N, C-alpha and C positions, 0 to 999 in steps of 0.2 A: 758764264752761267751754266753752258752744258756739260761743264765737268765738276762744278762745285756742289758738293752734297748738302742737303738742307740742314743735316744735323751739325755740319761744320759752321753754320752762321746762326743756329738758333739755341736759345737757352733753355733748359728745362723749366716750364712754368706749368707744372702739373697742379700745384698748390694753388695758385691764383687763377687758373682758367678750367677748373673742373668742378663738377658737382655730382653728387650722388642722385640716382633715379628716384629716391624717397625723399629728397628736400622738398620743400614747399617752393612754389613758384615765387613767392614774396622774396625769398631769400635768393633766387637766382636774380631777380630785379635788382637787389642790393649789390651783389657782386659785379654785375654789368654796369651798374650806375658807378662805381668805384673805378671801373676799367677805362680803356681808352675807346673813343667813339668807333662804333662798328665793331664792336667785340662780341663774342659769343662764347659760350661756355660748353666744353665737352662733357657728356653725360656719361657717367660710369655706373656700371652696375655694381652689386656688393662684392664682387671678386675683383673689381679695378678694370673691368673689360669695358672698352667703349661700346655703349649701344645706342647714342644719338647726340645731337647737338641741340642746344637752344640758342636762339637768336633773339635779337630784338623785334623781328618780324614774328616769330612765333608767339611772343608775348603779346604783342598787338592784336593778332588774330585771336588768341584765346580771350583777350578783353573784349573784342567785339562780340564773340559768341557766347562767352560766359559772364560777361559783366565782372564786377569787382569779385564774384567767386572764384575767377581765375587764380586769384593771388593765393587761395587757399588749397588750390589743386596742387598735387604732386608734378614734379618736373616730368616724369614718365608720360603724363596724360597730354602734354601739350609739345614736347619734343619733336623735333624731325629725326625719325630713325633712320639707322645704318647709312651714316654719312660717309662720303667718299673720303678715305684716308690715304696717306701717304707714309712711306717708310723713310727713316732718318737718314739713310743711305741712298734714297732717290736725289737724282740731279734736280737743281733749282729750276732748270729747264723744263724738265718733265712736270714738276708740280705746277708750275706756272701755266704751262699749256692745259692741264687738267683743270686748273681754276677757271682759266677764260673759256674752255670749252663748256664747263659746267656752270658757269656764271656764278661762280663761288667767291664769297670775301674771306672765308675762313676755312681752313683744312685741317684738321687733327693729323698729327706726326706720331708715328708708334716706332719705338725700338724694342726689339724682343717681344712684340706683341702687347706692350704697355704704353699708355699715353707717355709721350716725352715733352 
């Protein structure tokens, strides 16, 4: 794993795994519900640049703080900003170590500065 690059074993999932900052939280809930357990969505700004990540935990915290009004909020209002990202040519070992040390279950991968 110390020589295998992340991009060599990942498939491009930007369509199924990303959401715009302006989308409603209710839409994020729908996308996450259709995904695998423990999933998250990468949040992209209108230029396609990663600005955050929205997880199940972010949604639960928003529901606790805002009640059902959280579902009408925009994703940008509840997301985790500036997530740690990795490059497609980073080694699996490097990414795994970063995920362990940061206690992350998900990490966006970029290639040429765009979500991969």
